[in-house]
C-alpha positions as CSV (number, residue, x, y, z in Angstrom):
1,M,37.6,33.6,16.6
2,A,35.2,30.6,17.0
3,S,36.7,27.2,16.8
4,P,35.9,25.2,13.6
5,I,33.3,22.5,13.8
6,S,34.9,19.2,14.6
7,Y,34.3,16.1,12.5
8,A,32.1,14.6,15.3
9,Q,30.0,17.8,15.5
10,G,29.6,17.8,11.7
11,L,28.5,14.2,11.7
12,I,25.9,14.9,14.4
13,I,24.6,17.8,12.4
14,L,24.4,15.7,9.3
15,L,22.6,12.8,11.0
16,S,20.2,15.2,12.7
17,A,19.3,16.8,9.3
18,S,18.8,13.4,7.8
19,M,16.3,12.5,10.5
20,F,14.2,15.4,9.5
21,A,14.4,14.4,5.8
22,V,13.4,10.8,6.6
23,D,10.4,12.0,8.7
24,G,8.9,13.8,5.6
25,F,9.7,11.0,3.2
26,A,7.0,8.7,1.9
27,N,6.9,6.3,-1.0
28,T,4.1,5.9,-3.5
29,T,3.8,2.5,-5.0
30,V,1.5,1.3,-7.7
31,V,-0.1,-1.9,-6.6
32,G,0.9,-4.7,-9.0
33,G,3.5,-2.4,-10.7
34,T,2.9,-2.5,-14.4
35,E,0.2,-5.2,-14.0
36,N,-2.0,-2.8,-12.0
37,W,-5.0,-4.2,-10.1
38,R,-6.3,-7.1,-12.2
39,F,-7.8,-10.6,-11.9
40,G,-5.2,-13.4,-11.9
41,F,-2.1,-11.6,-10.7
42,N,-0.6,-12.9,-7.4
43,Y,-0.7,-9.8,-5.2
44,T,0.5,-11.6,-2.1
45,N,3.8,-12.4,-3.9
46,W,3.9,-8.9,-5.2
47,A,3.6,-7.5,-1.6
48,I,6.3,-9.8,-0.4
49,Q,8.6,-8.7,-3.2
50,N,7.9,-5.0,-2.5
51,S,8.4,-5.1,1.3
52,P,9.1,-3.4,3.5
53,M,6.6,-0.6,3.3
54,Y,6.4,2.2,5.8
55,L,4.0,4.4,7.7
56,N,2.6,7.2,5.5
57,D,3.6,5.3,2.3
58,A,0.8,5.5,-0.3
59,L,-0.5,2.6,-2.4
60,V,-2.1,3.5,-5.7
61,F,-4.7,1.1,-7.1
62,K,-5.1,1.4,-10.9
63,F,-7.8,-0.5,-12.8
64,D,-10.0,0.1,-15.8
65,P,-13.5,1.4,-15.1
66,P,-16.3,-1.0,-16.0
67,N,-17.0,-1.5,-19.6
68,S,-18.1,-4.3,-22.0
69,T,-14.6,-5.8,-22.3
70,T,-13.2,-5.6,-18.7
71,F,-14.2,-7.0,-15.3
72,P,-15.1,-4.3,-12.7
73,H,-12.8,-4.2,-9.7
74,S,-13.0,-2.6,-6.3
75,V,-10.8,-2.3,-3.2
76,Y,-11.9,-3.4,0.2
77,L,-10.1,-3.1,3.5
78,L,-10.8,-6.4,5.3
79,R,-11.4,-6.6,9.1
80,D,-8.7,-9.0,10.2
81,F,-6.4,-11.9,9.2
82,Q,-9.2,-14.5,9.3
83,S,-11.3,-12.4,6.9
84,F,-8.3,-12.1,4.7
85,L,-7.7,-15.8,4.5
86,A,-11.3,-16.6,3.8
87,C,-11.9,-13.5,1.5
88,N,-14.8,-12.7,3.8
89,L,-16.2,-9.3,3.1
90,T,-18.5,-9.2,6.2
91,G,-17.6,-6.0,8.0
92,A,-15.1,-4.9,5.4
93,K,-14.8,-1.3,4.4
94,M,-14.9,-0.3,0.7
95,V,-12.1,2.1,0.0
96,A,-12.5,2.3,-3.8
97,D,-15.4,1.4,-5.9
98,V,-15.4,0.2,-9.6
99,T,-15.1,3.8,-10.9
100,N,-12.1,5.0,-8.7
101,G,-9.3,3.1,-10.4
102,G,-9.2,4.9,-13.8
103,G,-6.7,7.5,-14.8
104,N,-4.1,8.1,-12.1
105,G,-5.9,5.5,-9.9
106,F,-7.0,5.6,-6.3
107,K,-4.4,6.5,-3.6
108,F,-4.5,4.9,-0.1
109,V,-2.1,6.2,2.5
110,M,-1.2,3.8,5.3
111,K,-1.3,6.2,8.3
112,K,-1.5,3.7,11.2
113,W,0.9,1.1,12.5
114,Q,-1.4,-1.9,11.9
115,P,-1.8,-4.6,9.4
116,Y,-3.8,-3.7,6.3
117,Y,-5.7,-6.5,4.4
118,F,-6.7,-5.5,0.9
119,A,-9.0,-7.4,-1.5
120,C,-11.2,-7.0,-4.5
121,G,-14.7,-7.4,-3.4
122,E,-16.4,-7.9,-6.8
123,H,-18.6,-10.9,-7.4
124,D,-19.0,-11.4,-3.6
125,G,-15.2,-11.9,-3.1
126,L,-14.7,-14.3,-6.1
127,H,-11.9,-12.0,-7.4
128,C,-10.2,-12.4,-4.0
129,K,-10.8,-16.1,-3.7
130,I,-9.8,-17.4,-7.1
131,G,-8.4,-14.3,-8.8
132,L,-5.6,-13.8,-6.3
133,M,-6.7,-10.2,-5.8
134,K,-5.7,-9.8,-2.2
135,F,-2.6,-8.9,-0.2
136,A,-1.6,-7.8,3.3
137,V,0.8,-5.1,4.4
138,F,2.1,-4.2,7.8
139,P,3.8,-0.8,7.4
140,L,6.9,-0.3,9.5
141,P,7.9,2.9,11.3
142,R,10.7,4.8,9.6
143,C,14.1,4.4,11.3
144,H,15.8,7.4,12.7
145,F,19.6,7.5,12.6
């Protein structure tokens, strides 16, 4: 008859199984929460309050498509920290245009271990500069126990 699994062996099996569960786990977060992606909301404070974020987590940007009563918005990935500070769109990559935020929104998955600098690029960066529509995220690797 085989010996029963000891407490220590059971704990190792449990921790090993939890490592596999953690690897496949990713969060999806709506940028701005119920405020969505809009002019005048402080996204830097929002990002700090919603930290940490992890590799493979998804950010969802929701905003109204352009119409006669709303400002159009977009989402740009800025080159570096200096571009972020200055809201400089030179060399930035548009990841969502003014039509991508409607309905369920636009999903961006953070797949690399690097800082991500997001900003609204509308009106040549004015929404970023005075509308507070920018934030930075440095996703962390998930811990293995």
